[in-house]
N, C-alpha and C positions, 0 to 999 in steps of 0.2 A: 791730492788724495789723502784721506784721513788716516790717522795712525792705526785705528782698529782694523780698517780694511787692509792696510799693509801687513799687519800682523797675521791676519787670516790668510792672505796670499802666501806669506812666508811659510806658515805652518803647512798649508796644502802642498806647496812646491817642494820644500825641503824634507818633509816627512813622507812625501809621495802618497798623499791621500787622494786617490783617483775618483772616488765616488761623491765628492762634495765640491761645491763652489763657495767662494767667500760669502755670497748672499745667503747661503743655507746655514751658516754658522751663526747662531745667536750670540750676542755679546756676553751673556751671562751663562752660557752652556759650560759645564765643567770640562776642562781639557782632558782629565783622566777619569777612569772608571766608566760610569754609565753615560757620560757626556760623549766626547770625541773618542774615548777609548785609548788614549795614549798610554804608554808604559814608561818604565824607568829609562830605557834606552832612548826613547823619544825625548824625555826630559833633558838628558845629556846633550842631545843634538839641538834642542831648543836653546839651551844655555849658550852653546857655541854660536848658533845663528843670530841670537840677540846681539852678540858682540860684533859679528860680521856686518849685519844689516844696520844696527842702530848705535853701535859703539858703546853699549852698556854691558856691564859685567855683573853676573850673579856670583858672589864670592863663596857662599856657603848655604847650607840647607835652611838656616834661619831666614835668609833673604828669599831663597827660592821657593819654599813651600807656599807662603802667602802670595807671591807674585805669579805663580803658575797655576792659579785656581781657575781662571777664566780669561777671556779676551779683555774684559773690563779691568781685572786686576793686573794683567800683563801690561795693558796700555798705561795704567796709572803708574806702574813701576818704571816703565821706559820714560814716560814724560817727566817724572820726578828726577830720574837720573840725568836726563838730558838737560833739564833746567838747572840742576846743580852744577853741571860741567860748564855751562855758559856763564855762570855768575863769576865775575872776576874777583879774586881776593885783593883786598886793599892792605 
């Protein structure tokens, strides 16, 4: 299963969005505001769930703001963090 689909499933399940399916969420739809309509409490929950599901951490707002724009930006962030953690230091 691809990362973007997993992210969509996580958002729907963990934020209890009952009226959407993963297929209905476009990859570039904004997560906040006019897009999915998430709020600041949802952002906190998303940060926690990213660590639980994917083992990646958003440490501050400078990391979080660009990462939490859309499914596309979130997937890029997760992928970059996971790639970084699998690279072994020499």
